[in-house]
N, C-alpha and C positions, 0 to 999 in steps of 0.2 A: 461691585456692590452698587446697587441702585435701590433706594427706598423712597416711598412717597409718604409725606406727612401732610396734615392739614394744619394751617396756621389761622388762628382766629384774630381778627383785627377789630378792635372796638373803636368806632368813630366817636367823636365827642357827641354825647347824647346817648341814644339807645341802640343804634344800628350796629350789628356785628357782621363783619364780612369774613368769609372763609376762602382761603386760597390754598391750593395744593402746592407742595414743594417737593422737588425731586432732589435726592441726595446721592452723591457719588463720591468715590475716593479719588482725590487728586493725585497727581504724580509725586507731589511732595509729602504725601501722607495726610494732608489736611482733608477735611470733609467739605466738599463743595455743595452748596445749596443754591437751587435755581427755582424761581417762580415763573413757570411758562406763561401764565396769564398776563404778566407784565414784562414787555420786551426789555431785555437787558438787565433784568433784576436778578443779580447773582451775588452771592457772598460766600464766605467760608469760615471755618473755625477749626481749632485743634481737636475739639471734642464735639460730640453730638449736641449737648446742651448749648455750647458756644455757637455752633453753626446755626442752630435753630433761632437763638436769640439774635444773631447778626442778620439773618435773612428776614426776621420779623421787623427789625429796625429798618432794613432796606426797603421792605414793602411799605411801611408807614411813611418813609420819606418820599417814595415814589408817588404815593397817593396824595401827599401834601402838594407835590409839584403839579399833579394833574389838576387839583382844585385851584391852585394859584393861577394856572394857565387857562382855566375855564374849560378844560377837556373833560369828557365823561369818564367816570371811574370805571375801569375795566372789571367785568365780571369774569369769574373763573368757570370756563366751560371745558376745561381740560379733562380728557379721558385717557386713562393709562391702561394698556394691555401688555401682557407679557407674551412673547412669542418664543417657542422652543425651536431651535435649529440644530 
């Protein structure tokens, strides 16, 4: 199972950022959520809503770290294609 979702992140003020999230089933039955635009931004949950909420929080925390460190906020240029083999 691999599904892509879009996560909307509202920054303080008006700006909304959209990040793609790839979901897959982990070996333990949990749903693993990864945001490819932010290196190392991975979370999980027992259910789809829990996995999506957890990855949203992980993205928000990562963005806070980028800001605190004065690094540019990553934009999502991820493209996903399915290949049949």
